[in-house]
N, C-alpha and C positions, 0 to 999 in steps of 0.2 A: 506494499500500500501506501511505501514511505518516497517505494522509486516513481509511483510510479503519479503522483502527487510533484513530485521534485520533476520529473517531465514536463507534466504540463506546464510546470512552474516558467521553466524552461522555456516551449514552447508560448503559450501568452506573452513574458517577455518580449522575445524575440520580432514575434506578428506587433505589438505597439511602439516597437523601436523602429520597424519597418513602415510603416507607418509615421512615427515623425517625421520619419529622412524624407518623403513623396510629399513635389511641391506643383500647388497651381499654378497653373498658367490662364494669363486673358488671351484670347485671339478675338477683337470685335469685329464684325460684318458692318461693312460700311459701303453706302453708296459713289463713295469720293477718299480719300488718302493722299499720301503721299505716293501710290503710285499708277495714281488714274484714277477712275471709272470702275467702278466695284469693285471692291476689293478685300481680302486679309486683312489685317493689319494686326499682330505681323503674318506675314507671309510667308517668312520660310523660320523655322525653328527648331531647338533641340534638346529635347525629355529625356529623364529615363526611363527606361521598366522603371514603371510604381507609380509614373509620375500622371493626373491630371490634369487636364486642359479647359474650361469653362471657354465655350464659344455662347461670345459676349452679341445680343439680336440689340443692336445699337443705334442701327436702322430699320426701318421696318422691311417687311417681306423678304428675309438671308431667310438662308437653314444654315444649315453646314452638314455634310453627309459621306461619304470615305464611296471611292472615285473604284466602283468594279476593279479588276483588274492591278490595282495598285496601292496595295497595304500586303502585307508579309502575309506568307500560306500560314495558315492556320489562329488570323487573329481575328476579332472580332469588328466584322463592320457599325456603322449607324448613319441612321438619318434624324435630326434632328426638324422639330417642325416648326415649319415660316414665323416668326416672329417671338418666339421662342429660345433664352439660354437652353442650351448643354453640351455639358461634361461628359465625358469621356477620359476614362481612366487606361490606359498603355502599358499590356501587362506584354508583347510581345518583343523584342526589337527588331526594329527594320525601319523602311521608307514606305511611308504611308499621304499619301494625296487625299486631296476633299477639296468638295466643289462646293457650289450656295447652287441648287438643281432648278432654280427661276431664270439666275445667272449664266447658267455652264457657257451656254456659246460666247460667252461675251469675258468668256475664259478666269471666270471668279472664280479661283481654285489656290489652294495653298497646301503646302508643303510643315509633315514632322519626320524630325528624326528621329528615332527613339534608339538607345541607348548610346554604344562605343562604333559598332560599325554600321555599315548600308550594305549589309548580304541581297536587300532584293533591288537594289539602287537598276541595275542594270534589266530587270524583267517589268521596271517600273519607268523606265526610261523609256521601253521598246510599245510599252501603252501610249507613253503620253506620246508619243509622238505618231499614234495611233488620231488617237484624240485628238489632235488639232487639228484637224482636218474640219470637224466639224464650232471651229471657234473664228465667229462670225471680226471678232477683232481679238486684236492680244494674243494671236496666234506663237509667241516665242514667249509667252510670261511664263508658261509652264516651263518647258524649256529653260529659262533663266534660273527660276526659283532650285530647279532640281542642277546644276551646274551650280551652286553655289553651296552643296553638300559634300564636291569631292574633298 
């Protein structure tokens, strides 16, 4: 019984120590920002595994949604509601590309690198090359963001 209690205590302390180290970042969803119209700020972000990102509905008619084929294998996809903040906890290392669904054709996109490596960067770049054909404006925006991860 004493060994079980000690084990549970160690597990509990480890769990709460991990929570204490996790950080929360904010990304604003904007009609206009430093990089032009229909942007996330910051658009490129690096976080650690276990950190959270809250996408803040600063301006109306935006959401945040992971882009199919542009997140690590096994990672959880997300789709926020329009005009609502959405908080995502990143548990899988790698590169995540995301978009504002109603403004995807305007390349309202962003990139988050989780952890030390960008294991899936090559796959995300390949998917981004195909996706940019659907952008009416800012066709190089996603490529430029991904280039910042190297």
